[in-house]
N, C-alpha and C positions, 0 to 999 in steps of 0.2 A: 382633709377631705379626700375621698376617693377621686382619682383624677381620670378615671376611664369609664364614665357612664355608658351604658349600652347605646349603640348607634341609632336605635329606634326612637330615642328621645331627642326631640328638637327643642328649640328655645321655649316654645309655648308650654310644653310638658315639664321642662325643667323649672320654669318659673312657677307653674301651678303647684309643684311640690312645696315651694316656699309658701304659697298662699294657703295651702291646706294646713301646714304646720302653724302658720300665724292664726288661722281660724281656730284651731284647737287651743292655742295658748290664750287667746282672747276670750274664748268660750269659758275656759276654766277661771279666768280672772273675774268674769261676770258672774259665774256660778258662786264664787266665793262671796262676792258682794251681795248677791241675792240670799245667800245663806245667812249672812249677818243681819239681814232685814227680816228674816223669818219666813221668807217665801219658799225656801227649800228646807225641808226638815229631815230628821234622821241623820244618817251618816253621809258624808260627802268626801270622796277620795279623788283628788284632781290628778291629772296626767302631766302637769307642767314639768318640762325637762325631758320627757320621753317621747315627744312628738315624732321624732325621726323614725322610730320603730314602726308605729302604726302607718304612717304615710309611705315609708319606703316599702314595707311588706305588702300593704294592701294594693299598691300600684301594680303589682305583678299578678294579681288574681283575675279570674274571669267572673262574670256575674253569676255563674252556676256554682262556684266554689263556696264552701261553708266556712264561716268564721265562728268560733266559740271562744269566749274570753272570761276574764275574772271581773271582780267588782270595780276595778279602776278602768272602766270601760268607755268613758266618753270619747277618748281619742280615737279608738278603733271604730266606734259608731260613726263619728263624723267623717273619718277617712273612708269608710265604706259607702258613704253617700247619704246617710240619714241626715236630714236637714237640721240646721241649728234650731229652727222653730220647733220641730218635733222633739228634739233632744231636750231643749230647755223646758218645754211644756211638760215633758215626762218628769223632769227634776222637780217641777212645781206640783206634780201630782194631778195634772189636768187631763181631761178626756181627749184632748187633741195631741197628747203625747204619743210617742211611737209604741208604747205598751198600754195605751189607753188610760194612763195615770195610775195604773195598778202596780207598776214595777218600781218606779223611782230611780234614783241615781245608779243603783247597783244592778238593775235588771233591764237595761235597754235591749230592745228586741225588734227585729223587723224581718219576718219570714219572707217577704217579697224580695228582699235583698240578700237572703240566705245568711243574714246576721242572726245567729241562733242564740244570742243572749249573753249577757254578763251574769255571773253566778257569785253569790255572796259567800258560799261555803268554800274555804280555801281548798283547792284541788278538786272541788266538786264538778268542775267543767270537764275534767279529763276523761272520765268514763263516757260522758255524753258525746264528746268529740270522737272518741274511739268508736262508739256505736254508729255515729253518722258515717264515719269512714267505712265501717263494715257494710252498712247499707249501700253505699256507693259501689263498693266492690261487688256485692251480691247482684246489683242491678247492672253491672258491667258499664258503669258510667265513668267518664274521664274527670270527675270532680276531685279536687283536692280539698281536704279539711285542714284549716289552719287553726291550731289551738294555742292560745296565749296563756301563759302562767307567770307568776312571780317566783322569785327564788324561794319564798316561803313555802310554796307548794311542793318543793322537792322532798321535804320531810314527811309528806303525807303518803299513806299507803296506796291511795289511788294513782299516784305517780308511777310507782313501780308496777302495779297491776296493769295499768293502761299501756305503759311502755312495753311490757312483756307481751301482752296480747297483740299489740300492733305489730311487733316484730315477728311473732310466731305466724301471724296471718298475712304478713306483708301488706298491711293496710296503707291506703293512699293518704297519709296524714303527716303534717309537719308539726312537731311540738316546738313551740317557740318560748324560751324562757327569757323574760325581761329581768335580768339580774341588776336590781337597783341597790344592792348591798344591804338591804334591811328587810326583815320580815316584821312588820309593825315597828316596834322600837328596838328589836333585837338585831345586832349586826350579824350578817351572814357568817362572819369569821368566828362567831361563838356558837353557831348552830349547824354549820356545814363544814365537814373536814375538807371538801374540795371546793370551797367557795370561790376560789380564783379560776378554777377550771371545771365548772359544773358540766360542761359539754362532754367531758370524758366519761361521765357516769353512763352515757349511752353505750359505751363499750361493753358493759355487762349484758346488754341486750342484743349485741351484734348489730347495732344500728349506726349508720353514718351520722357524723355530728360535726358541727363547726362552731367557731366563736367569731363574733363580729363586734365592731365598734358601734354600739347602739345609738350614738349621738351623731353619726354620719349617715344621713339619709341615702346617699348614693351607694355607700358600702352595703347598707342593709338591702337596698333594692338589687344590687348586683348579686349578692349571695342568694337572695330569694328567687331570682330568675333561675339560678342553677338548681335550687332546691325544688321549685315547682316542676321543673323539667324532669328531675330525678324521680319525683313521686308520681307525676302524671304518666310517665313512661313505664310504670309498673315495677320499679326497682325497690319498692318498699318504703317504709317510713323513714323520717329524718328528724334530727334534733338540732336546734340552733340555740346558742346562748348569746345574748346581746348584753354587753356591759353598758349601763346607763345610770341615771341618778334622778331621783325625784327632788325637785327644787323646793317642794313644800314638805310638811310632815306627813305622817301616814294618812291622817285625815285632816280636815280643816281645823278640827279641835285639838290637834297635836302640835305643840310649840316646837317639837323636835330638839329640845335642849340636850339630848343625848349625843348629838352629832358635833364633832370637833369643828371649830370655826375654820381651821385651815383646810379641812376636808371639804366643807361647803364652798369655800372660795375657789378651791381647785376645780370642782365640778361646775361652778358657775362660769369659769373660764372656758368650759367645753360645751356651753349651752348650744344646742343644735341650731337654733334660729339665727343668731348673729354669725355663727360659724358658716352656715350655708349661704347667708346673705352676702358675706364677704367673698365667698367663692364665686357666686353669681356675678358680682360686680367685677372681681378680678379677671373673670373669663370674658368680660365684655358682653354678658348676656342680659344685663339689666342696669339701669341707671338709678341714682339716688331718688330722682323724681318719680320713677316708676315704682320703686319700693314704697314711697310715700303714698302713691295712689292706691296700691294694693292694701296697705295698712288702713287707709281711710275707708276703703270699700268694706274691708273686714269689720272695722269698728261699726259701720252703719248696719251691717248684717247682724251683728251681735246685739246692738241696741234694738233692732226690729224684733229679734228673737225674744228678748226679755219682755218687750211690749206685747208680743203675741201670746206668750205664756201667761202674763199677768191678766190679759183680757179674756183668756179662754175659760170655759166653765169647768167646774169640778165634775167628776163622774156622778151620775145619779145612782141611787140605791139599786135600781134594777140592773145596772151594769155589772153588778156583782156576779150575775149568773151568765153573763156573756163570755164566750171563750172557754166554757167548761164542758168537757166531754160528757155526754150522757147517752143512755141506750134508747 
């Protein structure tokens, strides 16, 4: 674990980082259960194992900053403050969901929180994030746009186009690559020449870049504090690569048989939740009893979210025309 969290964080804030990660983990476990029961349909990509990235990164943003992400978006949505009720209802396709039941798992959206959506097309979020950053610059705002992507998006043309434009125009954007070593079932080692040092690809665009342990919530936060300061002060875009690992397959329907057992065991040993929990206890910031209380509170919140989603109504046919631009 990073041993030097910024001085602005007190015990309450440090403990809350754990609670947020635990909330994401339990939300994903419940979403898997609901998927097997047929309450969630279509594709379901869970964020289990990558919680430290969303929580650490999001904790450094202001309410005015934009977030744009990929289809594995539940973790970022919850870390941004979208409630478990709204997120679960959206997965159920209910009208009380954050996207009115029209988006589902891959399209969580909340304009009020400047959470500008998850996107199902690999790399499709990159030009959108670049456009938001351009708008912020044009309006002379101090907003930062944080754009998440997986390592699979690096091979898309939108990646190079967006990185190039952001660099040419000195846009206020952070490109954040969650390198979980796989693009669907393909190991990054077979699809990316620089799979161990993706962050160095930013050199081609004259862009500052860094690599971080994506399973260390404090390390992610510490780097993001520097990154947001860099971008917000007008020094141009920045690229971050975080090494992490999804503890489940690409989607819930993926048994992930292609992953070596020893690899899975290695990364399970780096699970960000027990790792951070042990650090909190070791630093005397929390007791085992307090951990149990947090876990129990989170469990209750998730049970309530599933009940809320189950009891919520589906959208009515007339809702099809709501939220559509017309002249």
